[in-house]
C-alpha positions as CSV (number, residue, x, y, z in Angstrom):
1,X,-10.9,-1.2,-4.1
2,X,-13.2,-3.3,-4.1
3,X,-17.0,-2.5,-5.1
4,X,-19.9,-2.4,-2.2
5,X,-22.5,-4.9,-3.1
6,X,-25.8,-3.5,-3.7
7,X,-27.6,-5.6,-1.1
8,X,-27.1,-8.1,1.0
9,X,-30.5,-8.6,1.8
10,X,-30.8,-7.4,5.5
11,X,-31.3,-3.5,5.7
12,X,-29.5,-3.3,8.7
13,X,-26.3,-4.6,7.3
14,X,-26.6,-2.7,4.0
15,X,-27.2,1.1,6.1
16,X,-24.1,0.1,7.8
17,X,-22.1,-0.9,4.6
18,X,-23.4,2.5,2.8
19,X,-21.2,4.3,5.8
20,X,-18.2,2.7,3.4
21,X,-19.1,4.9,0.5
22,X,-17.2,7.8,2.1
23,X,-13.8,6.6,1.9
24,X,-12.8,7.7,-1.7
25,X,-13.9,11.7,-0.3
26,X,-11.8,11.1,2.5
27,X,-7.8,11.4,3.2
28,X,-6.5,8.0,3.7
29,X,-5.3,9.0,7.7
30,X,-9.5,8.8,8.2
31,X,-9.9,5.8,6.8
32,X,-9.7,3.5,9.7
33,X,-12.7,5.9,11.7
34,X,-14.8,4.7,9.2
35,X,-14.2,1.0,9.5
36,X,-14.2,1.2,13.1
37,X,-17.6,2.6,12.7
38,X,-18.9,0.1,9.7
39,X,-17.4,-2.5,12.6
40,X,-19.2,-1.5,15.1
41,X,-22.1,-1.1,13.1
42,X,-22.1,-5.0,12.0
43,X,-21.0,-6.1,15.9
44,X,-24.1,-4.1,16.8
45,X,-26.6,-5.9,13.9
46,X,-25.1,-9.3,14.7
47,X,-25.8,-8.5,18.3
48,X,-29.4,-7.9,17.7
49,X,-30.1,-11.2,15.6
50,X,-28.8,-12.7,18.5
51,X,-31.4,-11.4,20.6
52,X,-34.0,-12.2,18.4
């Protein structure tokens, strides 16, 4: 797996990406839910940016 960058420069994005650090400790069958959570968090962050 590719390493997660230390920081993107946006605290909201960094918080979402930090959730991906759970992946190595989970069975593969639970990975999709983690990716779904991350995708939803990134969508929310982008929507909030659009509203600004």
